[in-house]
C-alpha positions in Angstrom: -5.6 18.6 35.7 -7.6 21.9 35.1 -5.6 23.6 37.8 -2.3 22.5 36.1 -3.3 23.8 32.7 -4.5 27.2 34.0 -1.4 27.5 36.2 0.9 26.7 33.3 -0.8 28.6 30.6 -2.5 31.7 32.1 0.5 34.1 31.7 1.0 32.9 28.1 -2.6 33.2 27.3 -2.9 36.8 28.7 0.3 37.9 27.0 -0.9 36.4 23.7 -4.3 38.1 24.0 -2.6 41.5 24.7 -0.2 41.1 21.8 -3.0 40.3 19.4 -4.9 43.4 20.4 -7.7 41.5 22.0 -7.4 42.1 25.7 -9.1 39.7 28.1 -11.8 41.3 30.2 -10.7 42.2 33.7 -13.3 40.0 35.3 -12.1 37.0 33.4 -8.5 37.6 34.4 -9.5 38.2 38.0 -11.6 34.9 38.0 -8.7 32.9 36.6 -6.2 34.4 39.0 -8.4 33.9 42.0 -9.0 30.3 40.9 -5.3 29.7 41.2 -5.3 31.0 44.8 -8.5 29.2 45.9 -8.0 26.9 48.8 -4.3 27.6 49.3 -3.3 28.5 52.8 -0.5 30.9 51.5 -3.2 33.2 50.1 -5.2 33.5 53.3 -6.8 31.4 55.9 -8.8 31.5 59.2 -7.9 29.5 62.3 -10.9 27.7 63.9 -10.8 26.1 67.3 -13.0 23.5 68.8 -14.2 24.9 72.2 -14.8 21.3 73.4 -11.3 19.8 72.8 -9.2 22.8 71.9 -8.1 21.4 68.6 -7.1 24.0 66.0 -7.7 23.8 62.3 -6.7 26.1 59.4 -9.3 26.7 56.8 -8.1 28.3 53.5 -10.1 31.0 51.9 -12.0 30.1 48.7 -12.3 32.2 45.6 -16.1 32.1 45.6 -15.9 32.1 41.8 -19.1 31.9 39.8 -18.0 30.6 36.5 -14.7 28.8 36.6 -13.7 27.2 39.9 -15.2 23.7 40.0 -15.1 23.6 43.8 -16.8 27.0 44.4 -19.2 26.5 41.5 -20.2 23.1 42.9 -20.7 24.6 46.3 -22.8 27.5 45.0 -24.9 25.1 43.0 -25.4 22.9 46.0 -26.3 25.9 48.3 -28.7 27.2 45.7 -30.4 23.8 45.3 -30.7 23.5 49.1 -32.1 27.0 49.4 -34.7 26.5 46.6 -35.6 23.1 48.1 -36.2 24.8 51.5 -38.3 27.4 49.7 -40.3 24.8 47.8 -40.8 22.7 50.9 -41.9 25.7 52.9 -44.4 26.7 50.1 -45.6 23.1 49.9 -46.1 22.7 53.6 -47.4 26.2 54.4 -49.6 26.9 51.4 -50.5 23.7 49.5 -51.0 20.9 51.9 -53.1 22.7 54.5 -55.8 23.4 51.9 -55.7 19.8 50.5 -57.4 16.8 52.0 -54.5 14.4 52.4 -54.5 11.3 54.5 -51.2 10.6 56.2 -51.0 7.0 55.1 -52.0 7.6 51.5 -49.6 7.2 48.6 -52.0 8.8 46.2 -49.9 11.9 45.7 -46.9 9.9 44.4 -48.4 6.8 42.7 -50.7 6.5 39.8 -54.0 4.7 40.4 -53.8 1.0 39.5 -56.2 -0.7 37.1 -58.5 -3.3 38.5 
């Protein structure tokens, strides 16, 4: 739905902004235009081949947009979360746990003590 709206209205939107004397910043226009080209083979692709079976697959280029493309934005968010998680895990494993007395079978780090 979003793609259809942008595709149908981008030219009109840009023309209206120009006529009204308020031009759209170049980076916004570029982001919207690249969004319309994202994942479409006609705008560029790479061919990958499985060395085991010889099967070819075409992979379309993505826009790598930061603010508008839901696909690329979601991928960036996921990659960032995974990177930060690895950094946190590394910090936790390398710096915090070696200095703490922790028994491997203990759930004390994640559970509150129970009342008796």
